[in-house]
KEKE-3310 file (N, C-alpha, C; in steps of 0.2 Angstrom, whole numbers, plus 5000, padded with zeros to 4 digits):
npx = (5399:5410:5418:5418:5427:5437:5442:5445:5456:5456:5460:5452:5444:5448:5441:5424:5410:5393:5375:5366:5356:5347:5342:5328:5324:5327:5338:5356:5370:5385:5402:5414:5426:5438:5447:5458:5460:5467:5460:5464:5468:5460:5455:5449:5437:5440:5429:5425:5413:5406:5398:5393:5384:5383:5395:5394:5382:5389:5397:5389:5383:5393:5398:5386:5387:5398:5395:5385:5392:5401:5391:5386:5398:5399:5389:5391:5394:5407:5425:5431:5444:5455:5471:5487:5498:5511:5515:5508:5497:5482:5467:5454:5442:5429:5412:5411:5424:5430:5422:5427:5440:5438:5441:5443:5454:5459:5471:5482:5494:5494:5501:5503:5491:5483:5490:5499:5512:5529:5533:5533:5523:5528:5521:5514:5505:5506:5516:5513:5500:5501:5509:5499:5490:5476:5469:5461:5468:5468:5468:5471:5472:5476:5472:5481:5479:5465:5461:5456:5450:5452:5446:5452:5453:5462:5465:5471:5466:5461:5463:5453:5462:5471:5480:5488:5479:5477:5465:5454:5445:5439:5434:5425:5431:5431:5423:5420:5432:5435:5425:5428:5441:5436:5429:5439:5445:5435:5434:5447:5445:5434:5439:5449:5441:5433:5442:5449:5438:5430:5420:5413:5415:5408:5410:5399:5396:5382:5380:5383:5396:5411:5418:5426:5433:5435:5447:5442:5431:5438:5446:5436:5429:5439:5448:5460:5462:5464:5457:5445:5441:5433:5427:5411:5399:5393:5403:5403:5391:5381:5377:5370:5356:5354:5361:5352:5341:5343:5347:5334:5326:5331:5337:5329:5321:5330:5333:5321:5318:5329:5338:5342:5339:5344:5344:5356:5364:5379:5395:5412:5428:5434:5424:5416:5401:5393:5381:5375:5370:5365:5367:5362:5364:5359:5368:5368:5366:5368:5357:5348:5347:5352:5369:5377:5381:5383:5387:5386:5392:5389:5401)
npy = (5663:5660:5653:5663:5673:5665:5665:5677:5677:5678:5673:5660:5647:5631:5620:5614:5613:5610:5611:5603:5600:5588:5582:5577:5585:5580:5583:5584:5581:5589:5590:5601:5603:5614:5621:5633:5634:5635:5639:5638:5654:5659:5661:5648:5637:5621:5610:5598:5587:5579:5567:5568:5563:5550:5551:5562:5559:5548:5554:5563:5553:5549:5561:5562:5551:5553:5565:5560:5550:5559:5567:5557:5554:5566:5567:5557:5556:5554:5555:5558:5556:5560:5557:5561:5548:5551:5564:5569:5577:5583:5578:5576:5580:5577:5583:5583:5582:5594:5602:5598:5603:5616:5622:5621:5610:5604:5604:5607:5599:5584:5580:5592:5600:5591:5586:5596:5597:5598:5589:5573:5561:5549:5538:5536:5526:5524:5516:5504:5501:5502:5491:5482:5483:5488:5480:5482:5491:5492:5502:5510:5527:5542:5558:5572:5586:5587:5581:5569:5551:5539:5525:5519:5516:5513:5512:5509:5516:5519:5535:5547:5552:5541:5539:5532:5532:5537:5531:5535:5532:5538:5533:5540:5536:5541:5543:5530:5525:5534:5529:5517:5517:5524:5512:5503:5509:5510:5495:5493:5499:5493:5479:5480:5485:5474:5464:5468:5469:5467:5459:5443:5440:5434:5432:5426:5417:5414:5401:5398:5397:5400:5415:5425:5425:5434:5437:5435:5427:5416:5413:5411:5399:5390:5388:5391:5403:5399:5387:5387:5397:5396:5385:5376:5383:5374:5368:5372:5369:5357:5346:5338:5340:5351:5360:5360:5364:5377:5384:5382:5390:5402:5409:5411:5422:5431:5434:5441:5450:5456:5456:5445:5441:5429:5416:5403:5386:5382:5373:5370:5368:5358:5352:5354:5363:5380:5392:5405:5422:5428:5438:5440:5447:5451:5453:5466:5468:5482:5480:5475:5462:5447:5445:5439:5436:5443:5438:5442:5439:5444:5446)
npz = (5245:5252:5241:5232:5238:5240:5228:5224:5231:5245:5262:5267:5276:5270:5273:5279:5287:5282:5281:5269:5255:5246:5230:5230:5241:5253:5268:5274:5283:5277:5271:5265:5255:5248:5235:5227:5210:5193:5179:5164:5159:5169:5185:5198:5207:5214:5221:5234:5240:5254:5262:5278:5287:5294:5302:5310:5317:5325:5332:5340:5346:5354:5360:5369:5376:5383:5390:5398:5406:5413:5420:5427:5436:5442:5449:5460:5477:5482:5480:5464:5452:5436:5431:5422:5419:5417:5417:5428:5427:5431:5423:5425:5438:5449:5453:5468:5473:5468:5476:5489:5488:5486:5474:5456:5450:5438:5425:5434:5444:5452:5464:5468:5470:5476:5487:5492:5489:5482:5473:5467:5475:5487:5490:5478:5467:5454:5448:5452:5446:5433:5430:5433:5423:5420:5430:5446:5459:5478:5491:5507:5514:5523:5520:5523:5520:5518:5529:5530:5529:5517:5507:5494:5476:5462:5445:5429:5414:5397:5389:5379:5369:5368:5378:5392:5407:5425:5434:5448:5462:5477:5493:5506:5521:5534:5545:5548:5552:5563:5572:5573:5579:5591:5596:5598:5608:5617:5619:5625:5637:5643:5644:5652:5664:5665:5668:5680:5688:5705:5704:5697:5680:5665:5648:5635:5620:5608:5608:5621:5624:5633:5630:5636:5652:5668:5681:5693:5692:5689:5700:5709:5705:5704:5692:5679:5667:5654:5655:5654:5644:5628:5631:5636:5645:5653:5661:5674:5679:5689:5682:5668:5668:5674:5667:5656:5661:5667:5654:5647:5656:5658:5646:5636:5642:5644:5630:5626:5637:5638:5649:5664:5680:5693:5706:5708:5709:5707:5701:5707:5701:5710:5713:5723:5728:5725:5729:5720:5716:5699:5686:5671:5654:5637:5623:5611:5594:5581:5574:5582:5585:5596:5599:5609:5626:5642:5658:5676:5692:5706:5720)
capx = (5402:5417:5420:5420:5432:5444:5444:5448:5463:5456:5461:5446:5444:5447:5437:5420:5403:5387:5369:5365:5348:5347:5337:5323:5322:5330:5344:5360:5377:5390:5409:5415:5434:5438:5454:5459:5463:5468:5456:5467:5470:5455:5455:5443:5438:5438:5426:5423:5407:5406:5391:5397:5378:5384:5401:5391:5379:5392:5402:5385:5382:5400:5397:5380:5388:5403:5391:5381:5397:5403:5386:5385:5403:5397:5382:5393:5396:5413:5430:5434:5448:5460:5479:5491:5503:5519:5515:5504:5492:5475:5464:5447:5439:5421:5410:5412:5431:5430:5419:5432:5445:5437:5443:5444:5462:5460:5476:5487:5498:5490:5504:5503:5485:5480:5495:5503:5518:5532:5536:5528:5521:5532:5516:5510:5503:5506:5519:5509:5493:5504:5510:5493:5487:5469:5466:5462:5472:5464:5472:5468:5475:5474:5474:5482:5476:5458:5461:5451:5452:5450:5446:5454:5454:5466:5466:5474:5462:5463:5459:5451:5468:5475:5485:5485:5478:5477:5457:5454:5439:5441:5428:5427:5429:5433:5417:5420:5439:5435:5421:5433:5445:5432:5426:5445:5447:5431:5435:5452:5443:5430:5443:5452:5437:5431:5449:5451:5432:5429:5414:5415:5411:5409:5408:5397:5393:5376:5380:5385:5403:5414:5422:5431:5432:5440:5452:5438:5429:5443:5447:5429:5428:5445:5451:5464:5458:5464:5455:5438:5439:5432:5423:5404:5397:5391:5408:5401:5384:5384:5373:5367:5349:5355:5363:5348:5335:5346:5346:5327:5322:5335:5339:5322:5318:5336:5333:5315:5317:5337:5342:5337:5341:5341:5349:5357:5370:5385:5400:5418:5432:5435:5418:5412:5395:5392:5376:5376:5366:5368:5363:5365:5362:5360:5373:5364:5369:5363:5350:5343:5348:5357:5375:5380:5378:5387:5385:5389:5391:5393:5405)
capy = (5668:5658:5652:5670:5675:5662:5665:5683:5677:5680:5667:5658:5640:5627:5614:5617:5609:5614:5608:5602:5598:5583:5584:5576:5588:5578:5586:5579:5584:5588:5592:5604:5604:5618:5623:5637:5631:5640:5635:5641:5659:5660:5656:5644:5633:5615:5608:5591:5587:5572:5565:5566:5562:5545:5552:5566:5555:5545:5560:5566:5549:5548:5567:5561:5546:5556:5570:5555:5548:5565:5570:5552:5554:5573:5565:5553:5560:5553:5559:5554:5560:5557:5561:5558:5545:5552:5571:5570:5582:5582:5579:5578:5578:5576:5590:5582:5584:5601:5606:5598:5607:5623:5625:5617:5609:5603:5608:5606:5593:5580:5581:5599:5601:5586:5584:5602:5594:5600:5583:5566:5558:5544:5533:5536:5519:5524:5511:5497:5500:5501:5484:5478:5483:5488:5478:5488:5491:5496:5504:5515:5532:5548:5565:5577:5592:5586:5577:5564:5544:5535:5518:5521:5510:5515:5508:5512:5516:5524:5542:5547:5553:5535:5540:5527:5537:5534:5534:5534:5534:5538:5533:5543:5532:5545:5542:5523:5525:5536:5524:5510:5519:5524:5506:5499:5512:5508:5489:5493:5501:5488:5473:5483:5485:5467:5461:5470:5469:5462:5454:5437:5442:5430:5434:5420:5418:5411:5393:5398:5395:5405:5419:5428:5425:5438:5435:5435:5421:5409:5412:5408:5392:5387:5387:5395:5406:5395:5381:5388:5401:5392:5380:5378:5385:5368:5365:5374:5366:5351:5340:5339:5342:5358:5364:5360:5368:5384:5387:5383:5395:5409:5412:5415:5428:5436:5437:5444:5457:5459:5453:5441:5438:5422:5411:5395:5383:5380:5369:5372:5363:5353:5347:5358:5367:5386:5395:5412:5426:5429:5443:5440:5452:5451:5459:5467:5471:5488:5478:5472:5455:5446:5442:5435:5436:5444:5436:5445:5435:5447:5442)
capz = (5247:5253:5235:5229:5242:5238:5221:5225:5235:5252:5266:5270:5278:5264:5274:5283:5287:5280:5280:5262:5254:5240:5225:5233:5247:5261:5271:5275:5285:5272:5272:5260:5254:5243:5234:5222:5204:5187:5173:5159:5162:5174:5193:5199:5214:5214:5227:5236:5245:5257:5266:5284:5292:5299:5307:5315:5322:5329:5337:5343:5351:5358:5365:5373:5380:5388:5394:5403:5410:5417:5424:5432:5440:5446:5454:5465:5483:5483:5476:5457:5447:5431:5429:5418:5423:5416:5419:5434:5425:5432:5417:5427:5444:5448:5457:5475:5473:5467:5481:5494:5486:5485:5467:5451:5450:5431:5423:5439:5445:5458:5470:5472:5471:5482:5494:5494:5488:5476:5470:5466:5482:5488:5490:5473:5465:5447:5445:5453:5442:5426:5430:5433:5416:5420:5435:5451:5466:5483:5498:5511:5514:5526:5517:5528:5518:5519:5536:5529:5527:5510:5504:5487:5471:5457:5440:5423:5409:5391:5388:5371:5365:5368:5384:5399:5413:5431:5437:5455:5465:5484:5497:5512:5529:5541:5551:5550:5556:5570:5576:5575:5585:5598:5598:5600:5614:5622:5621:5629:5644:5644:5645:5659:5668:5666:5671:5686:5692:5710:5702:5692:5674:5660:5641:5631:5612:5606:5610:5627:5625:5637:5626:5640:5659:5672:5686:5699:5690:5689:5706:5713:5702:5703:5685:5676:5661:5647:5655:5653:5638:5622:5634:5636:5653:5656:5665:5681:5680:5692:5680:5662:5668:5677:5661:5651:5664:5666:5648:5645:5660:5658:5641:5633:5645:5642:5623:5625:5638:5638:5655:5669:5688:5697:5710:5705:5712:5702:5705:5707:5698:5714:5714:5728:5725:5727:5727:5717:5713:5694:5682:5663:5650:5631:5619:5605:5588:5579:5570:5588:5587:5600:5597:5615:5633:5648:5664:5682:5698:5712:5725)
cpx = (5410:5420:5422:5427:5437:5446:5447:5456:5463:5458:5454:5448:5443:5442:5432:5413:5397:5381:5367:5359:5350:5341:5329:5320:5325:5336:5349:5367:5382:5397:5412:5422:5434:5446:5454:5463:5462:5464:5459:5471:5466:5456:5448:5443:5436:5435:5424:5417:5407:5401:5394:5390:5381:5390:5398:5387:5383:5396:5396:5384:5387:5399:5392:5383:5394:5399:5387:5386:5399:5397:5385:5391:5402:5392:5385:5395:5402:5419:5433:5439:5453:5465:5483:5497:5511:5519:5513:5499:5485:5470:5456:5446:5431:5420:5412:5419:5432:5428:5424:5437:5444:5439:5443:5451:5464:5466:5483:5490:5495:5494:5504:5495:5481:5483:5498:5510:5522:5536:5532:5528:5525:5528:5512:5510:5504:5511:5516:5504:5496:5505:5504:5488:5478:5466:5466:5466:5469:5469:5469:5473:5472:5476:5474:5480:5469:5456:5455:5454:5449:5451:5447:5455:5456:5465:5468:5467:5464:5459:5458:5457:5473:5481:5483:5485:5477:5468:5457:5447:5441:5435:5429:5425:5432:5429:5418:5427:5438:5430:5424:5439:5442:5430:5432:5446:5442:5431:5441:5449:5439:5433:5446:5446:5435:5436:5449:5445:5432:5424:5416:5411:5413:5405:5405:5395:5386:5375:5382:5392:5407:5419:5427:5429:5437:5443:5447:5433:5433:5445:5440:5428:5434:5449:5455:5460:5459:5461:5447:5437:5438:5428:5415:5404:5395:5397:5407:5393:5385:5381:5371:5359:5349:5356:5357:5341:5338:5344:5338:5322:5325:5334:5333:5319:5324:5335:5327:5315:5326:5340:5337:5341:5339:5347:5350:5364:5374:5391:5407:5422:5433:5430:5413:5407:5396:5386:5377:5370:5368:5364:5366:5361:5363:5364:5370:5367:5365:5356:5345:5344:5354:5363:5379:5377:5384:5384:5390:5387:5394:5396:5403)
cpy = (5666:5657:5658:5673:5672:5663:5672:5683:5678:5673:5666:5650:5635:5621:5616:5612:5612:5609:5608:5599:5593:5585:5583:5580:5586:5582:5582:5585:5583:5592:5594:5605:5608:5621:5627:5634:5636:5636:5640:5648:5662:5657:5653:5640:5626:5613:5601:5591:5580:5572:5564:5564:5556:5547:5557:5563:5551:5548:5563:5560:5548:5554:5565:5556:5550:5560:5565:5553:5554:5567:5564:5553:5561:5571:5560:5556:5556:5556:5555:5558:5556:5560:5556:5555:5547:5560:5573:5575:5580:5583:5580:5576:5580:5583:5589:5584:5590:5605:5605:5601:5615:5626:5619:5616:5606:5607:5608:5600:5589:5581:5587:5600:5597:5585:5591:5601:5597:5594:5578:5562:5552:5537:5532:5529:5519:5517:5504:5496:5499:5494:5479:5477:5482:5484:5483:5485:5495:5496:5509:5521:5539:5555:5570:5584:5592:5584:5572:5557:5541:5529:5520:5514:5513:5509:5512:5511:5520:5529:5543:5548:5547:5534:5534:5532:5533:5537:5531:5537:5532:5538:5535:5539:5535:5542:5535:5522:5527:5532:5517:5511:5519:5517:5502:5503:5510:5500:5488:5494:5496:5483:5474:5482:5477:5462:5462:5471:5464:5457:5448:5439:5437:5433:5427:5421:5414:5404:5393:5395:5401:5408:5422:5427:5429:5434:5431:5427:5415:5408:5410:5402:5387:5385:5393:5398:5401:5388:5381:5392:5396:5386:5381:5379:5380:5365:5367:5372:5359:5344:5344:5342:5349:5362:5366:5364:5375:5387:5388:5388:5402:5412:5415:5422:5433:5440:5441:5451:5461:5457:5448:5440:5433:5420:5405:5393:5381:5376:5371:5367:5357:5350:5350:5363:5375:5390:5402:5416:5428:5433:5443:5444:5451:5456:5459:5471:5477:5486:5475:5465:5452:5441:5438:5436:5439:5443:5439:5441:5440:5443:5447)
cpz = (5248:5247:5232:5232:5241:5232:5220:5229:5241:5255:5269:5272:5271:5266:5279:5282:5286:5280:5273:5260:5246:5236:5227:5238:5254:5262:5273:5278:5279:5274:5266:5260:5248:5241:5227:5217:5198:5182:5166:5162:5168:5180:5194:5205:5212:5221:5228:5241:5247:5262:5273:5289:5297:5304:5312:5319:5328:5335:5341:5348:5357:5363:5371:5379:5386:5393:5400:5409:5416:5423:5429:5438:5445:5451:5461:5470:5486:5478:5470:5454:5443:5431:5425:5421:5423:5419:5426:5432:5426:5426:5419:5435:5444:5454:5465:5477:5472:5473:5489:5493:5487:5479:5462:5449:5443:5428:5427:5439:5452:5464:5474:5474:5476:5488:5496:5493:5482:5471:5470:5474:5482:5488:5483:5469:5457:5444:5446:5449:5435:5425:5430:5427:5416:5426:5442:5457:5471:5489:5500:5512:5518:5524:5521:5526:5518:5526:5535:5527:5521:5509:5497:5483:5465:5451:5433:5417:5402:5390:5382:5367:5365:5373:5389:5404:5420:5433:5445:5458:5473:5488:5503:5518:5534:5547:5553:5554:5562:5574:5577:5580:5592:5600:5601:5607:5620:5625:5626:5637:5647:5648:5652:5665:5670:5670:5678:5691:5698:5709:5697:5686:5668:5653:5636:5624:5614:5608:5617:5629:5628:5632:5631:5648:5663:5677:5692:5698:5692:5696:5711:5710:5702:5697:5683:5669:5655:5648:5654:5647:5632:5625:5634:5644:5655:5660:5673:5683:5683:5687:5672:5661:5671:5672:5657:5655:5665:5660:5646:5650:5659:5652:5636:5635:5643:5635:5623:5630:5640:5643:5659:5675:5691:5701:5707:5709:5707:5705:5703:5703:5702:5715:5719:5724:5729:5725:5725:5716:5705:5690:5674:5659:5643:5627:5613:5600:5587:5577:5576:5589:5591:5598:5602:5621:5637:5655:5670:5687:5703:5717:5733)
residu = (GLU:ARG:ALA:LYS:ALA:ARG:MET:ARG:GLY:GLU:LYS:VAL:PRO:SER:GLN:TYR:GLU:VAL:LYS:LEU:GLN:ARG:LYS:ASP:GLY:SER:ALA:PHE:LYS:GLY:GLU:ILE:LEU:ALA:GLY:ARG:ILE:MET:LEU:GLY:ASP:GLU:PRO:GLY:ILE:GLN:VAL:TRP:VAL:ARG:ASP:ILE:THR:ASP:ARG:LYS:ARG:ALA:GLU:GLU:ALA:LEU:LYS:PHE:GLU:ARG:ASP:GLN:LEU:LEU:SER:LEU:PHE:ASP:SER:ILE:ASN:GLN:ALA:ILE:TYR:VAL:THR:ASP:THR:ARG:SER:TYR:GLU:ILE:LEU:PHE:VAL:ASN:GLN:HIS:LEU:ARG:GLU:LEU:LEU:GLY:LYS:ASP:PRO:VAL:GLY:GLY:VAL:CYS:TYR:LYS:GLU:PHE:GLN:GLY:LEU:GLU:TYR:PRO:CYS:GLU:PHE:CYS:THR:ASN:ASP:ILE:ILE:LEU:LYS:LEU:GLU:GLY:GLN:PRO:TYR:ARG:TRP:GLU:TYR:HIS:ASN:PRO:ILE:LEU:ASN:ARG:ASP:TYR:ASP:ILE:THR:ASP:ARG:ILE:VAL:LYS:TRP:PRO:ASP:GLY:ARG:GLU:VAL:ARG:PHE:GLU:ILE:ALA:ILE:ASP:ILE:THR:ASP:ARG:LYS:ARG:ALA:GLU:GLU:ALA:LEU:ARG:SER:SER:GLU:GLU:ARG:TYR:ARG:SER:LEU:VAL:LYS:ASN:SER:MET:ASP:SER:ILE:LEU:LEU:LEU:ASP:LEU:GLU:ARG:LYS:ILE:VAL:SER:ALA:ASN:ARG:THR:PHE:CYS:GLN:LEU:PHE:GLY:TYR:GLU:ARG:ASP:GLU:VAL:GLU:GLY:ARG:SER:ILE:ARG:ILE:ILE:HIS:PRO:SER:ASP:GLU:SER:PHE:ARG:SER:PHE:GLY:GLU:GLN:ALA:TYR:PRO:ILE:ILE:ARG:LYS:GLN:GLY:TYR:TYR:ARG:TRP:GLU:TRP:GLU:PHE:VAL:ARG:LYS:ASP:GLY:SER:ARG:VAL:PRO:VAL:GLU:THR:VAL:THR:SER:ALA:ILE:LYS:ALA:PRO:ASP:GLY:SER:THR:THR:GLY:TYR:VAL:SER:ILE:ILE:PRO:VAL)
# end
C-alpha cells in the first residue's frame, strides 16, 4: 500500500521497519528504503531491503541495560542526578530525589531547581571534575532548600549522545552530623564537669594509661596534668605488686558488671600514701565492648 501511495505521488515515509519472512518461513526484522523512479514513461518504485535483526537485538539489549540501570538508580534511597556541565540542564534524577523535591526537575537547570538560585552556584564542582577526567571528587554540603547534609561524590561520565556530563550521588548524612554535633556538645559539657568537679576523676584507656586527669586529682596526688596524662596508672601505686593485684582484682569485675567500688592505698608524687575509696566504671561502645574506664575518687 505504501508503494502504491508513493507511485501516486503521495508523501509517505521512504524508510521504515517491517517484519519479513524468508522463503524457508523464518522471520526477520527488515528495514525498507523506497524511492520513486521512472521506468521509461511509467513511474515505479525502487526498494532496498536490509536485514536489521542484529542491530535490533543490540538496540533491545542496550535498552534493557538502560532500563535496568535506571531501575537500579530509582531503587537507591539516596539522591542521584545527571546534569550537562555546560548548560546545567538536568538530564536525569532518580525517584528518591524527585520525592525530596516534590516534582520532576528534568529539563530545568540545576542551580534553580536544587538551590533556588538564578545563576550557577559559586561552589559548583564542574571545573574540578572536568580536570579530574572521570576520577571521583568527594565533598560535603548542607543544602538549605532541603535543610539536609550530604556526603557527595561527583564525576564526569559520557552521556549516550557523547556529551561529558556530571554524575552525582549524594548520601544523606544529616542524622550523623546532628549526632556528631550533639556528641561534641555533650563532650564539652562532660569535660567542663570533669574539669571542675570537686571529686578526683580519671579517664583511662584499655591499657590503663591516663587519658585525662582533672584538677582535683592532680591536687590530691601532687602532679601537674602533663605529668600524668599519657602515663600508666602505675604512677600512683606504691609498688608493681600493688599495680598487678589491683588490676587482677578490680578490672575483670568492672568489665563483667560495668563498675566496681573498693578501698585502696595509693601513693602521692612526694611518696606519701593516701587511703581512698575508688569507683571505677567501664566505658562501653554501642556494640557493648569496653573501650576504656572512668575512675572517681570522692574527696
